[in-house]
C-alpha positions in Angstrom: 0.0 0.0 0.0 1.4 3.4 -0.9 1.7 6.0 1.9 0.7 8.8 -0.4 -3.1 8.4 0.1 -2.7 8.4 3.8 -0.4 11.4 3.7 -2.8 13.3 1.4 -5.9 12.5 3.5 -4.1 13.6 6.6 -3.0 16.8 5.0 -6.5 17.5 3.7 -8.0 16.9 7.2 -5.4 19.3 8.8 -6.1 21.9 6.2 -9.9 21.7 6.7 -9.5 21.9 10.4 -7.4 25.0 10.2 -9.8 26.8 8.0 -12.9 25.6 9.9 -11.6 26.5 13.4 -12.4 30.3 13.3 -16.0 29.5 12.3 -16.6 26.6 14.6 -15.1 27.9 17.8 -16.4 30.8 19.9 -14.6 34.1 19.1 -12.7 35.9 21.9 -11.2 39.3 22.3 -13.9 40.8 20.1 -15.8 44.0 21.1 -18.9 43.3 23.3 -22.2 44.5 21.7 -23.0 47.0 24.5 -19.9 49.0 23.7 -20.4 49.5 20.0 -21.0 53.0 18.9 -24.7 52.5 18.1 -25.3 50.9 21.5 -23.4 53.7 23.3 -25.4 56.4 21.5 -28.7 54.5 22.2 -27.7 54.2 25.9 -26.6 57.9 26.2 -28.8 59.8 23.8 -28.3 63.5 23.1 -30.7 65.5 25.2 -31.2 67.8 22.2 -32.1 65.1 19.8 -35.7 66.4 19.4 -34.8 70.1 19.5 -36.2 72.2 16.7 -33.7 74.2 14.5 -35.5 77.5 15.2 -34.7 77.2 18.9 -31.0 77.7 18.3 -29.7 81.3 18.2 -26.0 80.8 17.4 -22.8 81.3 19.4 -22.5 85.0 18.5 -25.4 85.8 20.7 -23.6 84.1 23.6 -20.5 86.2 23.1 -22.3 89.5 23.6 -23.1 88.7 27.3 -20.5 86.1 28.2 -17.3 87.6 26.9 -15.2 86.1 29.7 -16.6 82.6 29.0 -16.1 83.2 25.2 -12.4 84.1 25.9 -11.8 81.1 28.1 -13.3 78.8 25.5 -10.7 80.0 23.1 -7.9 78.6 25.3 -9.5 75.2 25.6 -9.7 72.0 23.5 -13.2 73.2 22.5 -11.9 76.4 20.9 -13.2 75.2 17.5 -16.7 75.5 18.8 -16.5 79.3 18.5 -16.5 78.8 14.7 -19.7 76.9 14.0 -19.3 76.8 10.3 -15.8 75.4 10.4 -16.5 72.9 13.2 -19.9 71.9 11.8 -21.3 72.2 15.3 -23.9 74.2 17.2 -21.1 76.1 18.9 -21.9 77.0 22.6 -25.3 75.4 22.2 -23.7 72.0 21.5 -23.2 71.7 25.2 -25.6 74.2 26.7 -28.6 73.4 24.5 -30.9 75.6 22.4 -30.6 79.2 23.7 -33.8 80.8 22.3 -35.6 80.8 25.6 -32.5 82.1 27.4 -32.0 85.0 25.0 -35.7 85.9 24.9 -35.8 86.4 28.6 -32.7 88.6 28.6 -30.5 85.9 30.1 -32.9 84.8 32.8 -34.4 82.1 30.8 -33.4 78.5 31.3 -30.1 77.3 29.9 -28.3 74.0 30.6 -25.1 73.8 32.5 -23.4 70.4 31.7 -21.5 70.5 35.0 -24.8 70.4 36.9 -26.6 68.0 34.5 -27.5 64.5 35.6 -24.8 62.0 34.6 -26.9 60.4 31.9 -27.6 63.9 30.3 -23.9 65.0 30.7 -22.7 61.8 29.1 -25.2 62.2 26.2 -23.9 65.7 25.6 -20.2 64.7 25.6 -20.7 61.5 23.7 -22.3 63.3 20.8 -18.8 64.2 19.8 -16.6 61.9 21.9 -18.2 58.4 21.6 -14.7 57.0 20.9 -13.8 57.2 24.6 -16.3 54.4 25.3 -16.0 52.4 22.1 -12.2 52.3 22.5 -11.7 49.4 25.0 -8.2 50.5 26.1 -9.3 53.9 27.4 -10.7 52.8 30.8 -13.6 55.4 30.7 -16.2 52.6 30.7 -15.5 51.8 34.3 -15.6 55.5 35.2 -18.9 56.3 33.5 -20.5 53.1 34.8 -19.5 54.0 38.3 -19.6 51.9 41.5 -22.5 49.5 41.5 -23.8 50.9 38.2 -24.2 54.5 39.5 -23.4 56.6 36.5 -20.8 59.4 36.8 -20.4 62.5 34.8 -17.6 63.4 32.3 -17.4 66.9 33.8 -16.1 65.5 37.1 -12.7 65.4 35.5 -12.9 67.4 32.3 -13.1 71.2 32.1 -14.7 72.8 29.1 -13.9 76.4 29.9 -10.4 76.9 31.4 -8.5 79.8 32.9 -7.7 82.2 30.0 -4.4 83.0 31.8 -3.1 79.5 31.0 -1.3 78.7 27.7 -3.7 78.9 24.9 -4.8 75.6 23.4 -3.3 75.0 20.0 -4.6 72.0 18.2 -1.5 71.9 16.0 0.6 70.9 19.0 0.6 67.2 19.6 0.0 64.3 19.6 3.4 63.9 21.2 5.6 60.9 20.5 8.5 61.4 22.9 9.1 62.9 26.4 11.6 65.3 24.9 9.1 66.7 22.4 6.5 67.2 25.2 9.0 68.8 27.5 10.0 71.2 24.8 6.4 72.2 24.2 5.7 72.6 27.9 9.0 74.5 28.6 8.7 76.8 31.5 5.6 75.1 32.9 5.7 73.0 36.1 4.4 69.4 35.7 1.4 68.8 37.9 2.0 66.9 41.1 0.8 63.3 41.3 -1.9 64.4 43.7 -3.3 66.7 41.0 -3.4 64.0 38.4 -5.0 61.7 41.0 -8.1 63.9 41.3 -9.2 62.7 37.9 -7.3 59.5 37.3 -7.4 57.7 40.6 -10.7 56.1 39.5 -9.0 54.7 36.5 -6.0 53.3 38.4 -7.4 52.2 41.8 -4.6 49.7 42.3 -1.8 52.1 41.6 -0.8 52.4 45.3 0.0 48.6 45.2 1.9 48.7 42.0 5.7 48.7 41.4 5.3 52.4 40.5 3.7 53.5 43.8 6.9 55.2 44.9 6.3 57.7 42.0 3.2 59.0 43.8 5.2 60.0 46.8 7.9 62.1 45.1 10.4 62.2 42.3 9.0 62.9 38.8 5.6 61.6 39.8 3.3 60.7 36.9 5.5 62.7 34.5 8.1 59.9 34.7 6.0 57.9 32.3 3.5 60.4 30.9 5.7 63.5 30.5 5.0 67.0 31.6 1.2 67.1 32.1 0.9 70.9 32.3 -0.5 71.3 28.7 -2.8 68.3 29.3 -4.2 70.0 32.5 -4.5 73.4 30.8 -6.5 72.0 27.9 -9.1 70.5 30.2 -7.8 66.9 29.8 -7.1 66.7 26.1 -5.3 63.5 25.6 -3.1 64.6 22.7 -1.3 66.8 25.2 0.1 63.9 27.3 2.1 60.8 26.6 0.0 57.6 26.5 2.2 54.6 26.1 -0.4 52.5 24.4 -0.8 55.1 21.7 2.9 55.5 21.0 4.9 53.5 18.4 6.2 50.4 20.2 9.9 51.5 20.3 8.9 54.8 21.9 6.6 53.1 24.4 9.3 50.7 25.4 11.8 53.6 25.8 9.5 55.1 28.5 9.8 51.8 30.4 13.5 51.4 29.7 14.3 54.8 31.3 13.9 53.0 34.7 13.9 49.3 33.8 17.3 49.2 32.1 18.5 46.2 34.0 17.2 42.6 34.5 17.5 39.5 32.4 14.0 39.9 30.8 14.8 43.5 29.7 18.2 42.5 28.2 16.6 39.7 26.2 13.8 42.0 25.1 16.2 44.4 23.3 16.3 41.9 20.4 13.2 39.8 21.1 11.0 38.5 18.4 8.0 40.2 20.0 9.9 43.5 19.9 10.8 43.0 16.3 7.1 42.5 15.5 6.1 45.8 17.1 4.8 44.5 20.4 5.5 46.9 23.3 5.7 46.3 27.0 2.3 47.9 27.6 0.7 45.6 25.1 0.8 42.9 27.7 1.6 44.7 31.0 -0.4 47.3 32.9 2.0 49.6 34.7 -0.7 50.6 37.2 -1.6 47.1 38.3 -0.5 45.5 41.6 2.9 43.9 41.8 3.0 40.4 40.3 -0.4 41.0 38.6 0.6 43.3 35.7 -0.6 41.1 32.9 -3.7 42.6 31.3 -5.5 39.3 31.1 -4.8 35.6 31.6 -2.0 34.3 29.3 -4.5 32.2 27.4 -6.6 35.3 26.5 -3.6 37.7 26.3 -1.5 35.6 23.9 -4.6 34.4 22.1 -5.4 38.0 21.2 -2.6 37.9 18.6 -2.2 34.1 18.2 -5.8 33.3 17.4 -4.9 30.1 15.4 -3.1 28.7 18.4 -5.8 29.7 20.8 -8.4 27.9 18.6 -6.3 24.7 18.7 -6.3 24.9 22.5 -10.1 24.5 22.4 -9.9 21.2 20.6 -10.8 17.9 22.4 -7.1 16.9 23.0 -5.0 19.8 24.1 -2.7 21.3 26.6 -5.1 22.8 29.2 -4.1 26.5 28.9 -7.7 27.6 28.6 -8.4 26.7 32.3 -5.0 27.6 33.6 -3.5 24.1 34.1 -0.6 25.2 32.0 0.4 28.6 30.7 2.0 29.8 27.5 5.1 31.0 29.3 5.8 27.5 30.7 6.9 26.6 27.1 7.5 30.0 25.4 9.7 32.8 26.6 7.7 36.0 25.7 10.8 38.1 26.3 13.1 35.7 24.4 15.5 36.9 21.7 15.1 33.8 19.5 12.2 32.1 17.8 11.6 29.1 20.1 9.5 27.5 17.4 12.8 26.6 15.6 14.7 25.5 18.7 15.1 21.9 19.9 14.8 23.4 23.4 11.1 23.7 22.8 10.5 20.9 20.4 11.9 18.3 22.8 13.6 19.6 25.9 10.7 21.7 27.2 8.4 18.8 26.8 10.7 16.9 29.1 9.9 19.2 32.0 6.6 17.5 32.3 7.1 14.3 30.3 10.5 13.2 31.4 9.7 9.5 31.0 9.1 10.1 27.2 12.1 12.4 26.5 14.8 10.7 28.5 17.6 9.1 26.5 17.1 5.4 25.7 19.5 2.7 24.5 17.2 2.4 21.5 15.8 5.8 21.0 13.2 6.9 18.5 15.4 8.8 16.1 12.8 11.4 15.2 13.0 12.8 18.7 16.7 13.8 18.2 15.9 15.3 14.8 12.6 17.0 14.7 11.6 16.6 18.3 8.3 15.7 19.9 6.4 18.0 17.5 7.1 15.6 14.6 4.3 13.5 15.9 2.4 15.7 18.3 0.8 19.1 17.9 1.6 20.7 21.3 -1.3 23.2 21.3 -4.1 20.8 20.5 -5.5 18.3 18.0 -8.7 16.6 17.2 -6.8 13.3 17.4 -6.0 11.3 20.5 -2.8 12.2 22.4 -2.6 15.3 20.2 -1.2 13.4 17.3 -0.8 15.2 14.0 -2.6 12.4 12.1 -5.9 10.6 12.8 -4.3 7.2 13.0 -1.0 5.9 14.2 -0.6 4.0 11.0 -0.9 7.1 8.8 1.5 8.9 11.1 4.2 6.2 11.1 4.1 5.8 7.4 5.3 9.4 7.0 8.8 8.2 8.0 8.5 4.4 7.5 6.9 3.9 4.1 8.8 0.7 3.6 7.7 -2.1 5.9 7.9 -5.9 5.8 4.2 -6.1 6.8 1.3 -6.6 4.5 -0.6 -3.4 5.4 -3.7 -4.6 3.7 -4.3 -7.0 6.6 -6.3 -5.6 9.5 -3.8 -6.8 12.1 -1.3 -4.2 10.9 -3.7 -1.3 11.1 -2.2 -0.1 14.4 1.6 0.0 14.6 1.8 0.5 18.4 -0.1 -2.7 19.0 3.3 -4.3 18.7 5.8 -1.4 18.9 4.4 -0.2 22.2 7.5 1.6 23.4 7.3 4.2 20.7 9.3 6.8 22.5 12.3 4.5 23.1 13.4 1.3 24.7 16.4 0.1 26.7 15.7 -3.5 25.8 14.4 -3.9 22.2 15.8 -2.3 19.1 12.3 -2.4 17.4 10.7 -0.8 20.5 8.6 -3.8 21.4 7.5 -4.5 24.9 
């Protein structure tokens, strides 16, 4: 019997499995439906959605009586609202609502103050333009808006719309910044806010910061500026994010440079300088949360974290026969070095020696060893992540697998008794007694 049909059938089965996995297995890491933009806008509707066009009077009417507020608006992130035609907005009325009743009553009529609005209304006002702060899962604003025990909180708790006109004027041509040096140059002459000032708004986003490895920064030294740069412009603009360094928004090398300023020593850091992950544009903050408690900086379990990029591998780990990384019995880092500077997929260290940490009885040297172990390693026969086949074999039957290397055999393979090679060759990993690896 020719081994070609067996080999072809096995290859076809493997190919079909690979293409079918993404459709058959549940997806992970995808955006949850309640945080898509339509869902966010439905949950926090604009309070002016039903307002009639004739009830708007235009921002120029506001300027006549509120010159100080008009001036302060020009130094803020929302300066563009003063030019309604250019911004395509309702100007002041984008936040304060239709002003017809207010103007008709010489300023005594009702007008909305977003700072005093209920959280649902305040969120609806802000999210009309800034829905991305909730649709972007990295931002952390979701937990803030949702509040403790589901009690909604307002955007205006942290963000200022009108800022002191004496502060540096907002310039939307400055930023986003890519390096601490560039930010320092732009904020030259301005003192960086103390960590306590930053904490007034950001403590809710980083409640575990005091238990983190960076907790000492809160007590002195550079404070938050050590990682985020001089935050004076950020504070002056009412919290505009382009005026501060956010590691997860920087190019990977620049983000890593922020970490390396302090973490220049250590075996992991040394290996990372030429690591495969680093070469592929993965940064420290892709996997680690600098504000999390010590020892718990991974942003998710290794199964979910690694699976965010390696979806094909994660899918295999949901197959019937697999290494149990999905429930934490093993972790990816037990076999792979995420900070390593070589591709472990090509190393015998992984293909055989790492397996021996748990399966020493299979990988130990034998008098009569299975030669494939010394050449291609355990992965020649087993798929270490998972397989639909028993014992994570790469082929559906042992006969089809063995024929890949042993197409010539003295047996008549047409006879049923020779369908299972390991019925006789039971010591398939090696034997100290029998050259043919029989019991």
